[in-house]
C-alpha positions in Angstrom: -31.0 -58.3 35.3 -29.3 -59.5 32.1 -31.3 -59.2 28.9 -32.1 -62.7 27.5 -34.1 -64.1 24.6 -35.4 -67.6 24.0 -33.1 -68.0 20.9 -29.9 -66.6 22.5 -26.8 -68.6 22.2 -25.7 -69.9 25.6 -22.1 -69.7 24.5 -22.5 -65.9 23.8 -24.6 -65.1 26.8 -22.6 -62.9 29.2 -21.8 -63.9 32.7 -20.3 -62.3 35.8 -19.8 -58.5 35.6 -20.6 -58.4 31.9 -24.1 -59.8 32.6 -24.6 -57.0 35.2 -24.2 -54.3 32.6 -27.4 -52.2 32.4 -29.9 -52.8 29.6 -29.9 -50.1 26.9 -33.1 -48.0 26.6 -34.6 -46.6 23.5 -36.0 -43.5 25.3 -33.6 -42.4 28.0 -34.7 -39.9 30.6 -32.5 -37.1 32.0 -29.0 -38.1 31.3 -26.4 -38.3 34.1 -24.6 -35.0 34.4 -21.2 -36.8 34.3 -18.2 -35.4 36.1 -17.2 -32.7 33.6 -19.2 -29.9 35.3 -18.1 -30.9 38.8 -14.4 -31.2 37.7 -14.5 -27.7 36.2 -16.2 -26.3 39.3 -13.6 -27.9 41.6 -10.6 -26.8 39.5 -11.7 -23.2 39.2 -12.4 -23.0 43.0 -9.1 -24.6 43.8 -7.0 -22.2 41.7 -9.0 -19.2 43.0 -8.5 -20.3 46.6 -4.7 -20.8 46.2 -4.2 -17.4 44.8 -6.4 -15.8 47.4 -4.7 -17.7 50.2 -1.3 -16.3 49.2 -2.6 -12.7 49.0 -4.3 -13.0 52.4 -1.2 -14.5 54.0 0.9 -11.6 52.8 -1.7 -9.0 53.9 -2.0 -10.8 57.3 1.8 -10.8 57.9 2.2 -7.2 56.9 -0.8 -6.0 58.9 -0.6 -8.4 61.8 -4.4 -9.0 61.6 -5.7 -12.2 63.2 -8.8 -12.1 61.0 -6.6 -11.8 57.8 -4.4 -14.7 58.9 -7.5 -16.7 59.7 -8.9 -15.9 56.2 -5.6 -17.0 54.7 -5.9 -20.3 56.5 -9.5 -20.5 55.5 -8.5 -20.2 51.8 -5.6 -22.6 52.2 -8.0 -25.1 53.8 -10.4 -24.7 50.9 -7.5 -25.3 48.5 -6.7 -28.5 50.2 -10.3 -29.4 50.1 -10.5 -28.9 46.4 -7.5 -31.3 46.0 -9.4 -34.0 48.0 -12.5 -33.4 45.9 -10.6 -33.7 42.7 -9.2 -37.0 43.8 -12.7 -38.0 44.8 -14.1 -37.5 41.3 -11.2 -39.4 39.7 -11.2 -42.3 42.1 -14.9 -42.7 42.2 -15.1 -43.0 38.5 -13.1 -46.2 38.2 -14.9 -49.1 36.6 -16.2 -52.1 38.5 -14.0 -55.2 38.8 -14.2 -58.6 40.5 -12.8 -57.2 43.7 -15.3 -54.3 43.7 -18.2 -55.5 41.7 -20.4 -52.5 42.4 -17.6 -50.1 41.4 -15.6 -47.5 43.3 -18.3 -44.8 43.6 -18.3 -44.9 47.4 -14.6 -44.1 47.4 -15.5 -40.6 46.3 -17.5 -40.2 49.5 -14.4 -41.3 51.5 -12.3 -38.5 49.9 -15.0 -36.0 50.3 -15.2 -36.9 54.0 -11.5 -36.4 54.3 -12.0 -33.0 52.7 -14.5 -32.0 55.3 -12.2 -33.2 58.1 -9.4 -31.2 56.6 -11.6 -28.1 56.7 -12.4 -28.8 60.3 -8.8 -29.3 61.5 -6.8 -26.9 59.3 -9.4 -24.2 58.9 -11.6 -24.0 61.9 -9.0 -25.1 64.5 -6.4 -22.5 63.5 -8.9 -19.7 63.1 -10.4 -20.2 66.6 -6.9 -20.7 68.2 -5.4 -17.6 66.6 -8.5 -15.5 67.5 -8.1 -16.5 71.1 -4.4 -15.7 71.2 -5.1 -12.3 69.6 -7.7 -11.4 72.2 -5.5 -12.6 75.1 -2.4 -11.0 73.8 -4.0 -7.8 72.7 -1.8 -7.7 69.5 -2.7 -4.7 67.3 -3.1 -4.8 63.6 -0.8 -2.7 61.5 -1.5 -1.4 57.9 -5.3 -1.8 57.3 -5.4 -0.6 53.7 -3.6 -3.6 52.2 -6.0 -5.9 54.1 -9.1 -4.1 52.8 -7.7 -4.3 49.2 -7.0 -8.0 49.5 -10.4 -8.6 51.0 -12.1 -6.8 48.1 -10.2 -8.7 45.5 -10.8 -12.0 47.3 -14.5 -11.2 47.4 -14.7 -10.8 43.6 -12.7 -14.0 43.0 -14.7 -16.0 45.5 -17.9 -14.6 44.1 -17.0 -15.8 40.6 -16.3 -19.3 41.9 -19.6 -19.2 43.9 -21.6 -18.1 40.9 -20.3 -21.1 38.9 -21.2 -23.5 41.7 -24.6 -21.8 42.0 -25.3 -22.2 38.2 -24.5 -25.9 38.4 -26.8 -26.3 41.4 -29.6 -24.5 39.6 -29.0 -26.6 36.4 -29.1 -29.9 38.3 -32.1 -28.9 40.3 -34.0 -28.1 37.1 -32.9 -31.4 35.6 -34.3 -33.3 38.6 -37.4 -31.0 38.8 -36.7 -30.0 42.4 -35.6 -26.9 44.3 -32.0 -25.9 44.7 -32.3 -26.2 48.5 -33.6 -29.8 48.2 -31.1 -30.7 45.6 -28.2 -29.5 47.9 -29.6 -31.6 50.8 -30.1 -34.8 48.8 -27.6 -34.8 46.0 -24.9 -37.5 46.1 -22.6 -35.1 44.2 -20.5 -34.2 47.2 -18.1 -32.1 45.1 -20.5 -29.4 43.9 -22.1 -29.5 47.4 -18.8 -28.9 49.1 -17.8 -26.1 46.7 -21.1 -24.4 47.1 -21.0 -24.4 50.9 -17.3 -23.5 51.1 -17.7 -20.6 48.7 -20.7 -19.4 50.6 -18.7 -19.6 53.8 -15.8 -17.9 52.2 -17.9 -14.9 51.2 -19.4 -14.6 54.7 -15.9 -15.0 56.2 -14.6 -12.1 54.1 -17.5 -9.9 55.4 -16.7 -11.0 59.0 -13.0 -10.2 58.5 -13.8 -6.8 57.0 -16.2 -5.9 59.9 -13.6 -7.1 62.5 -10.8 -5.0 60.9 -13.1 -1.9 60.7 -14.1 -2.2 64.3 -10.5 -2.8 65.4 -9.4 0.2 63.4 -12.2 2.5 64.9 -11.8 1.4 68.5 -8.1 0.6 68.6 -8.9 -2.7 70.3 -7.6 -6.1 69.0 -10.7 -7.7 70.6 -12.8 -7.2 67.4 -10.1 -8.6 65.2 -9.8 -11.7 67.4 -13.6 -12.1 67.6 -13.8 -12.0 63.8 -11.2 -14.7 63.6 -13.2 -16.9 66.0 -16.4 -16.3 64.1 -14.7 -17.4 60.9 -13.5 -20.6 62.6 -17.0 -21.3 63.9 -18.4 -20.8 60.4 -15.9 -23.3 59.0 -16.9 -25.7 61.8 -20.5 -25.5 60.8 -19.7 -26.1 57.1 -17.4 -29.0 57.9 -20.0 -30.6 60.1 -22.7 -30.4 57.5 -20.5 -31.9 54.8 -19.1 -34.6 57.1 -22.6 -35.8 58.1 -23.7 -35.9 54.4 -20.7 -38.0 53.4 -21.1 -40.4 56.4 -24.7 -40.9 55.4 -23.7 -41.8 51.8 -20.9 -44.1 53.0 -23.3 -46.0 55.2 -25.6 -46.6 52.3 -28.2 -43.9 51.8 -31.4 -44.5 49.9 -32.7 -42.4 47.0 -35.1 -39.5 47.7 -38.6 -40.5 48.5 -40.1 -39.1 45.3 -37.7 -41.3 43.3 -38.4 -44.3 45.5 -42.2 -44.0 45.0 -41.8 -43.6 41.2 -39.6 -46.7 41.1 -42.3 -48.6 43.0 -45.0 -47.3 40.7 -43.0 -48.3 37.6 -42.5 -51.9 38.9 -46.1 -52.2 39.9 -47.2 -51.1 36.4 -45.6 -54.3 34.8 -48.7 -56.3 33.6 -47.7 -59.6 35.4 -46.8 -57.8 38.7 -49.4 -57.8 41.4 -47.4 -56.3 44.3 -44.0 -54.8 45.3 -43.9 -55.6 49.0 -40.2 -54.6 49.4 -38.2 -52.0 47.6 -34.6 -51.1 48.7 -32.4 -48.6 47.0 -28.8 -47.4 47.6 -26.7 -44.6 46.2 -23.5 -46.3 45.1 -21.8 -43.2 43.6 -22.4 -40.0 41.9 -24.3 -41.5 39.0 -24.9 -45.1 40.2 -28.0 -46.3 41.9 -28.8 -49.9 43.0 -32.4 -51.1 43.1 -33.4 -54.4 44.8 -37.0 -55.4 45.2 -39.2 -58.3 46.2 -41.9 -58.6 43.6 -45.1 -60.7 43.6 -45.8 -62.0 40.1 -49.1 -63.5 39.0 -49.3 -67.1 40.0 -49.9 -68.5 36.5 -46.9 -66.8 34.8 -44.1 -68.9 33.4 -40.4 -68.5 34.1 -39.9 -67.0 30.7 -42.6 -64.4 31.4 -40.9 -63.5 34.6 -37.5 -63.1 32.8 -39.2 -60.9 30.2 -41.0 -58.8 32.8 -37.7 -58.3 34.7 -36.0 -57.0 31.6 -39.0 -54.8 30.9 -38.8 -53.5 34.5 -35.2 -52.5 34.1 -35.9 -50.8 30.8 -38.7 -48.7 32.4 -36.6 -47.7 35.4 -33.5 -46.8 33.3 -35.7 -44.9 30.8 -36.8 -42.7 33.6 -33.6 -42.6 35.7 -30.5 -43.5 33.7 -28.4 -43.3 36.9 -30.0 -46.6 37.9 -27.2 -49.1 37.1 -28.2 -52.3 38.9 -31.7 -53.8 39.2 -32.3 -57.0 41.2 -35.8 -58.5 41.4 -36.7 -61.4 43.8 -40.0 -63.2 43.0 -41.8 -63.5 46.3 -45.3 -63.8 47.8 -47.2 -60.6 48.5 -50.7 -59.2 48.8 -52.2 -57.7 45.6 -51.9 -53.9 45.5 -49.7 -53.8 48.6 -46.6 -51.8 47.5 -43.6 -50.5 49.4 -44.1 -46.7 49.2 -42.9 -43.7 51.1 -39.4 -45.3 51.6 -36.2 -43.5 50.8 -35.0 -40.1 52.1 -37.7 -37.6 53.0 
């Protein structure tokens, strides 16, 4: 709610989108991470994947290995994914306007969903198809040495990208006082989540490709090479499904985690003139934008001016604890004293 004072000049009081700007707080909590870390993570991952994809493609064509060709497609799909994620960060950061008063944060979820679908179609589909054709055709791989060299170099490069994503995950989980596993499950930062899972899948895929090549070399059978290619495709399918479900949930309008929901309810209930918070609704609007809407029961004898002051006080308290809260809308309503909406949000 807009900050007002009894002596404010009506002619200077903001209206429209200007009045929806969040109130500044004197003692901010953990600052939003911004997009700089995520952009760096995406760019590094994209460059690494492009170089690795070219090397794997050359190795796959020279050796005729289905697993190597699948790995090249895997890295190429990851490169395309990074492009989508980069666009997601840029598009989602556009400021709000009258046509989109809550900003463009959800557009980042759209592009992240497209990235997941691209991984599913370009990566998983080709890998499974090529693995099946290799098994049915019995095509033998040629020079194995170059494939092993490329896999080793790719493992180092993918590992470096993975370590950067892991450091960002650990940093953000400490900032929110939670575990890395829970942070990955609940974070609205779809870019770092995608890079983390894709790099993890890439490292596992490299191991699968190496094992498939080794077994094919030892047995002289293309079956193992084809099975490795299929396993890589199934791995990509799992990653794409996880990322797609997460982005669909955010697009639909996912609430904040339960711990944050309960803390918001407690902060609202701690306002002196508030007797109950019967309804509390939250929505993740973007990477660093949260909407809070609540029905609040005020004491019966408070004045309109006191309600306005209490509403501003509520916004200051919430933003001091969670600066990512951008919009706070409170609706005075009847309630039962002490009856607060708790245990909402995402478990």
